[in-house]
Structures are given as structure tokens and as C-alpha cells.
C-alpha positions as CSV (number, residue, x, y, z in Angstrom):
1,M,21.2,30.5,20.1
2,T,17.8,30.7,21.6
3,F,15.8,27.5,22.4
4,Q,12.1,27.6,21.5
5,R,9.7,25.3,23.3
6,H,6.9,23.7,21.2
7,T,3.6,22.5,22.6
8,A,2.6,18.9,22.5
9,L,-0.5,19.3,20.4
10,D,0.6,21.9,17.9
11,D,4.2,21.4,17.1
12,R,3.9,22.7,13.6
13,A,6.9,24.2,11.8
14,T,6.1,27.7,10.5
15,Q,8.8,28.5,8.0
16,T,10.0,26.1,5.3
17,D,11.5,26.2,1.8
18,Q,12.5,23.7,-0.8
19,N,16.0,23.2,0.8
20,T,14.6,22.6,4.3
21,M,14.4,19.1,5.6
22,R,10.9,18.4,7.0
23,I,10.6,15.8,9.7
24,L,7.4,14.4,11.4
25,I,7.8,12.9,14.9
26,A,5.1,10.6,16.2
27,D,5.5,9.6,19.8
28,D,3.0,9.4,22.8
29,H,5.5,10.8,25.3
30,E,5.3,14.6,25.4
31,L,8.7,15.0,27.0
32,L,10.4,13.0,24.3
33,R,8.5,15.0,21.6
34,D,9.5,18.3,23.1
35,T,13.2,17.1,23.4
36,L,13.4,16.0,19.8
37,M,11.7,19.2,18.6
38,L,14.4,21.2,20.5
39,Y,17.2,19.2,19.0
40,I,15.9,19.5,15.5
41,G,14.7,23.1,15.8
42,N,18.2,24.3,16.6
43,E,19.7,22.8,13.5
44,P,20.0,24.9,10.4
45,G,18.0,23.6,7.5
46,M,15.8,21.3,9.6
47,V,12.2,21.8,10.8
48,A,9.9,19.3,12.6
49,E,6.3,18.7,13.5
50,S,5.1,16.3,16.1
51,V,2.0,14.3,16.8
52,Q,1.1,11.9,19.7
53,D,0.0,8.7,17.9
54,L,0.0,6.8,14.6
55,D,-3.5,7.9,13.6
56,A,-2.5,11.5,13.8
57,A,0.6,10.9,11.7
58,E,-1.5,9.2,9.1
59,A,-3.9,12.1,9.1
60,R,-1.1,14.6,8.5
61,M,0.2,12.6,5.6
62,A,-3.3,11.9,4.1
63,A,-3.9,15.6,4.1
64,G,-1.0,16.0,1.6
65,E,1.8,17.0,4.0
66,E,5.2,16.0,2.6
67,Y,8.0,15.0,4.8
68,D,11.6,14.0,4.1
69,L,11.6,11.7,7.1
70,V,8.9,10.3,9.5
71,L,10.0,9.1,13.0
72,L,7.7,6.6,14.6
73,D,7.9,5.4,18.2
74,F,7.8,1.6,18.1
75,T,5.5,1.2,21.1
76,M,3.1,4.1,20.8
77,P,-0.7,3.5,20.5
78,G,-1.8,2.2,17.2
79,M,1.6,0.9,16.1
80,D,1.1,-2.8,16.6
81,G,4.8,-3.5,16.1
82,L,5.8,-3.6,12.4
83,D,2.2,-3.2,11.2
84,G,2.3,0.5,11.9
85,L,5.6,0.9,10.1
86,R,4.2,-0.8,7.1
87,R,1.0,1.3,7.1
88,I,3.0,4.6,7.0
89,M,5.5,3.2,4.4
90,G,2.5,2.1,2.3
91,M,1.2,5.7,2.0
92,S,1.9,7.6,-1.1
93,G,4.8,10.0,-1.3
94,D,8.6,10.0,-1.2
95,H,8.9,10.2,2.5
96,R,11.2,7.9,4.4
97,V,10.2,6.2,7.7
98,A,12.4,5.4,10.7
99,I,11.7,3.8,14.1
100,I,12.7,5.3,17.4
101,S,12.5,3.1,20.6
102,G,13.7,3.1,24.2
103,T,13.1,-0.6,24.8
104,A,13.5,-2.6,21.5
105,Q,16.5,-4.9,21.2
106,R,18.7,-5.9,18.3
107,D,16.3,-8.5,16.9
108,I,13.6,-5.8,16.6
109,A,16.1,-3.4,15.0
110,E,17.0,-6.0,12.4
111,E,13.3,-6.7,11.6
112,V,12.7,-2.9,11.2
113,L,15.6,-2.6,8.8
114,A,14.6,-5.7,6.9
115,A,11.1,-4.3,6.5
116,G,12.6,-1.4,4.6
117,A,12.7,1.3,7.2
118,A,15.2,4.2,6.8
119,G,16.6,3.4,10.2
120,F,16.4,2.4,13.8
121,L,17.2,5.0,16.5
122,P,17.5,4.2,20.2
123,K,16.2,7.0,22.4
124,T,19.5,7.1,24.2
125,L,21.3,8.7,21.2
126,S,23.0,12.0,21.9
127,A,21.6,15.2,20.3
128,K,24.6,15.3,17.9
129,S,24.3,11.6,16.9
130,L,20.5,12.0,16.4
131,V,20.9,15.0,14.1
132,N,23.6,13.3,12.1
133,A,21.5,10.2,11.8
134,L,18.5,12.2,10.5
135,R,20.6,13.8,7.8
136,F,22.1,10.5,6.9
137,M,18.6,8.9,6.5
138,A,17.2,11.8,4.6
139,L,19.9,11.4,2.0
140,G,18.6,7.9,1.3
141,E,20.8,5.8,3.5
142,Q,19.8,3.3,6.1
143,Y,20.9,3.9,9.7
144,A,21.4,1.9,12.9
145,P,24.0,2.7,15.5
146,L,26.8,0.2,15.3
147,D,27.6,0.2,19.0
148,F,23.9,-0.6,19.8
149,M,23.9,-3.5,17.4
150,R,27.2,-4.9,18.8
151,A,26.2,-4.4,22.4
152,S,23.0,-6.3,22.0
153,E,24.8,-9.1,20.3
154,N,27.3,-9.3,23.2
155,D,24.4,-9.4,25.7
156,Q,22.9,-12.2,23.7
157,Q,26.1,-14.2,24.0
158,K,26.0,-13.8,27.8
159,H,22.6,-15.4,28.0
160,P,22.6,-18.5,30.2
161,L,21.2,-20.7,27.4
162,A,23.9,-19.4,25.0
163,K,26.6,-20.3,27.4
164,Q,25.6,-23.9,27.1
165,L,26.3,-23.9,23.4
166,S,29.4,-23.6,21.2
167,Q,29.5,-20.6,18.8
168,R,28.5,-22.8,15.9
169,E,25.7,-24.5,17.8
170,F,24.4,-21.0,18.7
171,E,24.4,-20.0,15.1
172,V,22.6,-23.2,14.1
173,L,20.0,-22.7,16.8
174,E,19.4,-19.2,15.5
175,G,18.7,-20.7,12.1
176,L,16.2,-23.1,13.6
177,T,14.3,-20.2,15.3
178,Q,14.1,-18.5,11.8
179,G,12.5,-21.7,10.4
180,K,15.4,-22.5,8.1
181,S,16.1,-26.0,6.9
182,N,19.4,-27.8,7.5
183,K,20.4,-27.1,3.9
184,E,19.7,-23.4,4.3
185,I,21.6,-23.2,7.5
186,A,24.5,-25.0,6.0
187,R,24.6,-22.5,3.1
188,D,24.4,-19.5,5.4
189,L,27.2,-20.7,7.6
190,D,29.3,-22.1,4.7
191,I,29.5,-25.6,6.2
192,R,28.3,-29.1,5.1
193,E,24.7,-30.2,5.8
194,P,25.8,-33.3,7.7
195,T,27.8,-31.0,10.0
196,V,24.6,-29.0,10.6
197,K,22.7,-32.2,11.5
198,L,25.4,-33.0,14.0
199,H,25.2,-29.6,15.6
200,V,21.4,-29.9,15.7
201,K,21.6,-33.2,17.5
202,T,24.1,-31.9,20.0
203,L,22.2,-28.7,20.8
204,Y,19.0,-30.7,21.3
205,R,20.7,-32.6,24.1
206,K,22.2,-29.5,25.7
207,I,18.9,-27.5,25.8
208,G,16.6,-30.4,26.4
209,A,14.7,-30.4,23.1
210,S,13.5,-33.3,21.1
211,N,12.8,-31.7,17.7
212,R,13.3,-28.5,15.7
213,T,10.1,-26.8,16.8
214,Q,10.7,-27.5,20.5
215,A,14.3,-26.2,20.2
216,A,13.0,-22.9,18.6
217,M,10.3,-22.5,21.2
218,I,12.8,-23.0,24.1
219,A,15.1,-20.4,22.6
220,K,12.3,-17.9,22.2
221,E,10.6,-18.6,25.5
222,K,13.8,-18.0,27.3
223,G,14.4,-14.8,25.5
224,L,17.6,-15.8,23.6
225,F,16.3,-14.6,20.2
């Protein structure tokens, strides 16, 4: 099979039909765009186009281009985190939108999925895994690699601040950072509200906090969540 190199500025697919999956890639790194184009271009029934920023992606779609899937780099110019994702998702059409990233952690992946994205793809995915994920998302499913989500969670548990807490205290603190009340945390963890209050008091002492807001700030400032 022959590999065909696509240029950074005009990575337009030339032959499509109604059974072909059309993908738009938006990423400011030329090497990454070229690599993804090579992966996708060598798969039967898949074609791709690429642009270098969010504005260019919006322009393609505003011009009436239809895509089965749009891949957005989470940190490229114009994205502004989830705002860029929501902008593209808010445009008319049946296209599905996914995020690709080389730096984002599990909490960002969870926010992306919660916002309604088709998926979250680490840039470390192998070619085979990437293609399988694209097909999976184009069929209407939501994708995030299980090993990535689990690995990030394990890293979180190794955090120096987390090591000071019991598993339940850690879960309660996570609830505090999400702005949840004791009642909501109790419901989520299937424990009694007085038990949550006890865990809150204990974790305050362990991390040096005097109230809920301070506890949440400490956890976020130290990069736990």
C-alpha cells in the first residue's frame, strides 16, 4: 500500500461517496496533522481533511461541508478549553466532535465527555487504536481509552496530598471540589450524611483547611483534582 503525504494547508480529500466516512482534523501542529492524515488515508472507507486552527474548522463547516467526525486539538489557538468544543458542537449539522490532546489529564477527559463530545483521544494512541476509535465514534458511540482513564486515576492516588487521606476521605474531598453539599456527597457515596460530616472534619485537619472552600482550594492548587 502506498503512503501519500498531504500538505499542511490543503489537506483536502478528493474522492468521497455516501459510504465514505469524512473526518476533519483541526490541530496547530503540522507533523501531527500529517501523521493523522496518513493513518486515516490508508484506511478503506475513510477520508480526511485538516486545518490548523479552530477558526479554519468553523469556516469549513460554515461553508456547508459535512463531516461524520471532527477532531479538535484541546490546546490549539482559539480553543479556550471547552469553549471551542461547544462552539463547534453548536453549529448545525449531524457531525460528531471529539477532542485530541497530548497533555490533558483524566479530569479534562471527563469534562470533555460530560460536555457531550464523541470522545477523548490521547495523542499517544497507536494507529490501529486511533482508527478503531474513529469508527466507533462515527457510529454514535462515546470513546475514551480505558487504560488512560485508569492510569490517570492511579497517578492521582499517588499524589502526596492523597496519601494523607483514607479512600473515603479522598472521595469526600473530591465532592467538595465539585461544590457538592454533604447531602449530595452522602448520596453519591451511599453513606449517611453524619458520616460525611465526620470525614470532612477529619480531612480538614489532615490537609490544614478550616472550611469547605479552603479545602477545595488546597486540593486544586496542589493539583490533586
